KOLLO-181265 format. One line per field, with one value per residue: residue number from 1; residue in one letter; x, y, z of N, C-alpha, C in turn. Coordinates in nm, 2 decimals. Example, Ala and Ser with C-alpha at 12.3 -4.5 7.8 and 13.67 -1.06 7.14 Angstrom:
BEGIN
pos	c(1; 2)
code	c(A; S)
neast	c(1.32; 1.28)
nnorth	c(-0.57; -0.22)
nup	c(0.78; 0.71)
caeast	c(1.23; 1.37)
canorth	c(-0.45; -0.11)
caup	c(0.78; 0.71)
ceast	c(1.32; 1.29)
cnorth	c(-0.33; 0.00)
cup	c(0.78; 0.79)
This chain:
BEGIN
pos	c(1; 2; 3; 4; 5; 6; 7; 8; 9; 10; 11; 12; 13; 14; 15; 16; 17; 18; 19; 20; 21; 22; 23; 24; 25; 26; 27; 28; 29; 30; 31; 32; 33; 34; 35; 36; 37; 38; 39; 40; 41; 42; 43; 44; 45; 46; 47; 48; 49; 50; 51; 52; 53; 54; 55; 56; 57; 58; 59; 60; 61; 62; 63; 64; 65; 66; 67; 68; 69; 70; 71; 72; 73; 74; 75; 76; 77; 78; 79; 80; 81; 82; 83; 84; 85; 86; 87; 88; 89; 90; 91; 92; 93; 94; 95; 96; 97; 98; 99; 100; 101; 102; 103; 104; 105; 106; 107; 108; 109; 110; 111; 112; 113; 114; 115; 116; 117; 118; 119; 120; 121; 122; 123; 124; 125; 126; 127; 128; 129; 130; 131; 132)
code	c(X; X; X; X; X; X; X; X; X; X; X; X; X; X; X; X; X; X; X; X; X; X; X; X; X; X; X; X; X; X; X; X; X; X; X; X; X; X; X; X; X; X; X; X; X; X; X; X; X; X; X; X; X; X; X; X; X; X; X; X; X; X; X; X; X; X; X; X; X; X; X; X; X; X; X; X; X; X; X; X; X; X; X; X; X; X; X; X; X; X; X; X; X; X; X; X; X; X; X; X; X; X; X; X; X; X; X; X; X; X; X; X; X; X; X; X; X; X; X; X; X; X; X; X; X; X; X; X; X; X; X; X)
neast	c(-4.27; -4.38; -4.70; -4.78; -4.80; -5.08; -5.21; -5.37; -5.26; -5.01; -4.97; -4.78; -4.68; -4.63; -4.89; -4.82; -4.61; -4.73; -4.92; -4.75; -4.63; -4.85; -4.93; -4.69; -4.68; -4.92; -4.86; -4.64; -4.76; -4.93; -4.74; -4.63; -4.86; -4.93; -4.70; -4.72; -4.97; -5.05; -5.24; -5.44; -5.56; -5.70; -5.50; -5.41; -5.65; -5.67; -5.43; -5.47; -5.67; -5.52; -5.32; -5.48; -5.56; -5.31; -5.21; -5.40; -5.34; -5.08; -5.07; -5.05; -5.26; -5.33; -5.34; -5.56; -5.77; -5.65; -5.57; -5.82; -5.95; -5.79; -5.79; -5.98; -5.85; -5.59; -5.65; -5.76; -5.55; -5.36; -5.50; -5.53; -5.27; -5.21; -5.40; -5.30; -5.04; -5.05; -5.32; -5.45; -5.43; -5.62; -5.85; -6.04; -5.87; -5.94; -6.05; -6.05; -5.85; -6.00; -6.22; -6.09; -6.00; -6.25; -6.35; -6.16; -6.19; -6.46; -6.44; -6.29; -6.44; -6.55; -6.32; -6.23; -6.44; -6.44; -6.18; -6.18; -6.38; -6.26; -6.04; -6.17; -6.32; -6.11; -5.97; -6.18; -6.20; -5.94; -5.96; -6.17; -6.05; -5.83; -5.96; -6.09)
nnorth	c(-4.49; -4.65; -4.71; -4.62; -4.87; -5.00; -5.08; -5.30; -5.44; -5.53; -5.79; -6.08; -6.32; -6.68; -6.92; -7.13; -7.02; -6.81; -6.94; -7.07; -6.84; -6.72; -6.91; -6.92; -6.66; -6.65; -6.84; -6.73; -6.50; -6.62; -6.74; -6.50; -6.38; -6.57; -6.55; -6.30; -6.28; -6.53; -6.68; -6.73; -6.45; -6.12; -6.00; -6.20; -6.22; -5.97; -5.96; -6.19; -6.10; -5.91; -6.07; -6.22; -6.02; -5.95; -6.18; -6.20; -5.97; -6.02; -6.25; -6.40; -6.35; -6.59; -6.77; -6.72; -6.88; -7.06; -6.89; -6.80; -7.00; -7.02; -6.87; -7.01; -7.25; -7.19; -7.10; -7.33; -7.52; -7.39; -7.39; -7.66; -7.75; -7.61; -7.73; -7.99; -7.94; -7.73; -7.71; -7.56; -7.30; -7.23; -7.35; -7.52; -7.69; -7.96; -8.04; -8.24; -8.30; -8.26; -8.12; -7.90; -7.78; -7.71; -7.54; -7.33; -7.24; -7.15; -6.95; -6.76; -6.70; -6.46; -6.32; -6.50; -6.49; -6.21; -6.18; -6.37; -6.26; -6.01; -6.10; -6.23; -6.02; -5.85; -6.01; -6.02; -5.76; -5.72; -5.91; -5.80; -5.55; -5.64; -5.76; -5.54)
nup	c(-7.93; -7.65; -7.49; -7.15; -6.91; -6.73; -6.40; -6.43; -6.64; -6.56; -6.45; -6.48; -6.39; -6.38; -6.31; -6.13; -5.98; -5.86; -5.70; -5.52; -5.41; -5.29; -5.09; -4.94; -4.84; -4.69; -4.49; -4.37; -4.26; -4.08; -3.90; -3.80; -3.69; -3.49; -3.33; -3.22; -3.11; -3.01; -3.14; -3.43; -3.58; -3.62; -3.76; -3.94; -4.09; -4.22; -4.36; -4.52; -4.70; -4.84; -4.95; -5.13; -5.31; -5.40; -5.54; -5.74; -5.89; -5.97; -6.14; -6.46; -6.75; -6.87; -6.67; -6.50; -6.41; -6.23; -6.02; -5.96; -5.82; -5.60; -5.33; -5.13; -5.12; -5.03; -4.76; -4.66; -4.67; -4.50; -4.26; -4.22; -4.19; -3.95; -3.78; -3.76; -3.65; -3.45; -3.31; -3.11; -3.18; -3.36; -3.27; -3.01; -2.74; -2.71; -2.95; -3.25; -3.55; -3.79; -3.68; -3.59; -3.82; -3.94; -3.75; -3.76; -4.02; -4.01; -3.82; -3.96; -4.18; -4.28; -4.36; -4.56; -4.74; -4.81; -4.91; -5.12; -5.28; -5.35; -5.49; -5.71; -5.83; -5.90; -6.09; -6.28; -6.36; -6.47; -6.68; -6.83; -6.90; -7.05; -7.27; -7.37)
caeast	c(-4.28; -4.49; -4.79; -4.76; -4.88; -5.16; -5.21; -5.44; -5.18; -4.88; -4.95; -4.71; -4.62; -4.70; -4.98; -4.76; -4.53; -4.83; -4.97; -4.64; -4.61; -4.97; -4.92; -4.58; -4.72; -5.02; -4.79; -4.56; -4.85; -4.97; -4.63; -4.62; -4.97; -4.92; -4.60; -4.76; -5.10; -5.08; -5.34; -5.47; -5.67; -5.73; -5.38; -5.42; -5.76; -5.64; -5.32; -5.52; -5.73; -5.41; -5.26; -5.57; -5.55; -5.17; -5.20; -5.48; -5.27; -4.95; -5.08; -5.06; -5.40; -5.35; -5.36; -5.66; -5.85; -5.57; -5.58; -5.96; -5.99; -5.69; -5.81; -6.02; -5.75; -5.48; -5.70; -5.78; -5.41; -5.30; -5.57; -5.50; -5.13; -5.22; -5.48; -5.21; -4.93; -5.09; -5.46; -5.50; -5.42; -5.75; -5.97; -6.03; -5.77; -5.99; -6.09; -5.97; -5.79; -6.11; -6.30; -6.00; -6.00; -6.38; -6.36; -6.08; -6.26; -6.58; -6.40; -6.23; -6.52; -6.56; -6.20; -6.23; -6.54; -6.39; -6.06; -6.23; -6.45; -6.16; -5.97; -6.25; -6.34; -5.98; -5.96; -6.28; -6.16; -5.83; -6.00; -6.24; -5.96; -5.75; -6.04; -6.14)
canorth	c(-4.48; -4.74; -4.65; -4.66; -4.99; -4.98; -5.18; -5.42; -5.50; -5.57; -5.93; -6.16; -6.44; -6.80; -6.96; -7.21; -6.94; -6.73; -7.03; -7.09; -6.72; -6.70; -7.00; -6.88; -6.53; -6.68; -6.91; -6.63; -6.42; -6.71; -6.75; -6.37; -6.36; -6.65; -6.51; -6.17; -6.29; -6.66; -6.75; -6.67; -6.35; -6.02; -5.97; -6.29; -6.19; -5.85; -6.00; -6.28; -6.03; -5.85; -6.18; -6.25; -5.91; -5.95; -6.29; -6.16; -5.87; -6.07; -6.37; -6.37; -6.37; -6.73; -6.85; -6.66; -6.98; -7.11; -6.79; -6.78; -7.10; -7.02; -6.83; -7.11; -7.36; -7.14; -7.10; -7.47; -7.58; -7.32; -7.44; -7.81; -7.76; -7.57; -7.84; -8.10; -7.90; -7.64; -7.69; -7.46; -7.16; -7.21; -7.42; -7.56; -7.79; -8.09; -8.06; -8.32; -8.23; -8.21; -8.02; -7.77; -7.71; -7.66; -7.43; -7.23; -7.19; -7.08; -6.83; -6.67; -6.70; -6.33; -6.29; -6.58; -6.43; -6.08; -6.21; -6.44; -6.16; -5.91; -6.17; -6.25; -5.89; -5.80; -6.09; -5.98; -5.62; -5.74; -5.97; -5.70; -5.46; -5.70; -5.78; -5.42)
caup	c(-7.79; -7.60; -7.39; -7.01; -6.87; -6.62; -6.30; -6.48; -6.74; -6.51; -6.41; -6.58; -6.33; -6.41; -6.21; -6.03; -5.90; -5.78; -5.60; -5.42; -5.34; -5.20; -4.98; -4.86; -4.77; -4.59; -4.39; -4.30; -4.18; -3.97; -3.80; -3.74; -3.60; -3.37; -3.24; -3.15; -3.04; -2.96; -3.22; -3.56; -3.55; -3.72; -3.85; -4.05; -4.18; -4.30; -4.46; -4.62; -4.81; -4.91; -5.03; -5.24; -5.40; -5.46; -5.63; -5.85; -5.97; -6.02; -6.23; -6.60; -6.79; -6.91; -6.55; -6.42; -6.34; -6.12; -5.91; -5.93; -5.72; -5.50; -5.19; -5.04; -5.10; -4.94; -4.63; -4.62; -4.65; -4.38; -4.14; -4.21; -4.13; -3.81; -3.71; -3.73; -3.57; -3.34; -3.32; -3.02; -3.24; -3.44; -3.22; -2.87; -2.71; -2.72; -3.09; -3.34; -3.66; -3.88; -3.62; -3.58; -3.96; -3.96; -3.66; -3.81; -4.14; -3.97; -3.75; -4.05; -4.30; -4.34; -4.44; -4.68; -4.83; -4.87; -4.99; -5.25; -5.36; -5.40; -5.60; -5.83; -5.89; -5.96; -6.21; -6.37; -6.41; -6.55; -6.80; -6.91; -6.95; -7.15; -7.39; -7.43)
ceast	c(-4.40; -4.57; -4.75; -4.85; -4.96; -5.15; -5.27; -5.36; -5.05; -4.86; -4.89; -4.65; -4.70; -4.78; -4.91; -4.68; -4.62; -4.89; -4.87; -4.62; -4.73; -4.96; -4.80; -4.61; -4.82; -4.95; -4.70; -4.64; -4.90; -4.86; -4.62; -4.74; -4.97; -4.81; -4.63; -4.88; -5.13; -5.18; -5.36; -5.59; -5.68; -5.62; -5.38; -5.53; -5.73; -5.53; -5.37; -5.59; -5.63; -5.34; -5.35; -5.57; -5.41; -5.16; -5.29; -5.42; -5.14; -4.96; -5.10; -5.21; -5.43; -5.38; -5.46; -5.74; -5.78; -5.58; -5.73; -6.01; -5.89; -5.72; -5.87; -5.92; -5.63; -5.53; -5.71; -5.65; -5.35; -5.37; -5.55; -5.37; -5.14; -5.30; -5.39; -5.10; -4.96; -5.24; -5.52; -5.50; -5.55; -5.87; -5.95; -5.93; -5.82; -6.05; -6.00; -5.92; -5.90; -6.19; -6.22; -6.01; -6.14; -6.40; -6.28; -6.14; -6.38; -6.55; -6.35; -6.31; -6.54; -6.44; -6.19; -6.33; -6.49; -6.27; -6.09; -6.30; -6.36; -6.08; -6.05; -6.29; -6.22; -5.96; -6.06; -6.25; -6.04; -5.87; -6.08; -6.15; -5.88; -5.83; -6.08; -6.03)
cnorth	c(-4.57; -4.67; -4.70; -4.77; -4.95; -5.10; -5.31; -5.50; -5.56; -5.71; -6.01; -6.29; -6.56; -6.85; -7.04; -7.12; -6.85; -6.81; -7.05; -6.96; -6.69; -6.78; -6.96; -6.75; -6.56; -6.75; -6.82; -6.54; -6.50; -6.72; -6.61; -6.35; -6.44; -6.60; -6.38; -6.19; -6.43; -6.74; -6.68; -6.58; -6.25; -5.99; -6.07; -6.26; -6.07; -5.89; -6.10; -6.21; -5.96; -5.95; -6.21; -6.15; -5.92; -6.06; -6.26; -6.06; -5.92; -6.18; -6.32; -6.41; -6.52; -6.82; -6.79; -6.77; -7.04; -7.02; -6.78; -6.89; -7.11; -6.98; -6.94; -7.22; -7.32; -7.15; -7.24; -7.54; -7.52; -7.38; -7.59; -7.82; -7.71; -7.67; -7.96; -8.06; -7.82; -7.61; -7.58; -7.32; -7.13; -7.27; -7.45; -7.68; -7.93; -8.13; -8.15; -8.24; -8.18; -8.10; -7.89; -7.70; -7.64; -7.53; -7.31; -7.16; -7.11; -6.95; -6.72; -6.67; -6.57; -6.29; -6.37; -6.52; -6.30; -6.10; -6.27; -6.34; -6.06; -5.98; -6.19; -6.12; -5.83; -5.88; -6.05; -5.85; -5.64; -5.81; -5.88; -5.60; -5.52; -5.73; -5.65; -5.34)
cup	c(-7.75; -7.49; -7.25; -6.97; -6.74; -6.52; -6.35; -6.58; -6.69; -6.48; -6.51; -6.52; -6.36; -6.29; -6.09; -5.93; -5.81; -5.67; -5.48; -5.34; -5.24; -5.08; -4.89; -4.78; -4.66; -4.47; -4.31; -4.21; -4.06; -3.86; -3.73; -3.64; -3.48; -3.28; -3.17; -3.07; -2.98; -3.04; -3.35; -3.54; -3.66; -3.81; -3.97; -4.14; -4.27; -4.41; -4.56; -4.73; -4.90; -5.00; -5.15; -5.35; -5.48; -5.57; -5.76; -5.94; -6.03; -6.13; -6.37; -6.65; -6.82; -6.79; -6.45; -6.34; -6.22; -6.00; -5.87; -5.83; -5.60; -5.35; -5.09; -5.01; -5.01; -4.79; -4.58; -4.58; -4.52; -4.26; -4.11; -4.15; -3.98; -3.73; -3.68; -3.63; -3.44; -3.34; -3.23; -3.07; -3.32; -3.38; -3.07; -2.86; -2.74; -2.86; -3.16; -3.46; -3.75; -3.81; -3.61; -3.71; -3.98; -3.87; -3.71; -3.93; -4.10; -3.90; -3.84; -4.18; -4.36; -4.42; -4.56; -4.78; -4.90; -4.95; -5.13; -5.34; -5.43; -5.51; -5.72; -5.90; -5.96; -6.09; -6.32; -6.44; -6.51; -6.68; -6.89; -6.97; -7.06; -7.28; -7.45; -7.49)
């Protein structure tokens, strides 16, 4: 009889798939948030933290580094796409692309920090559990 697996042992997805999933989830949330509020707001922030936790729990141990650097990259890519396509959702109408990205990142810095911290703490716990 095998032992019951814990939450920390469940992650088994390859890093590439987790990256694609994290980006797809973040873009889906952005579309939803823009459709209900006209811009990127609190819904995106809360969902971003949840996405960071989800990718940290789903990835296999061999790909921890990939997910460990993922949260800032997801947010950067999402805001770069928005800055090119709909900059008014993250910045002022007269802002250029680079300024829109910087504005979006600065307005959502708390969510980025919390999401990144949650991701790294989860990966550290999983690593410690796997080694112990």
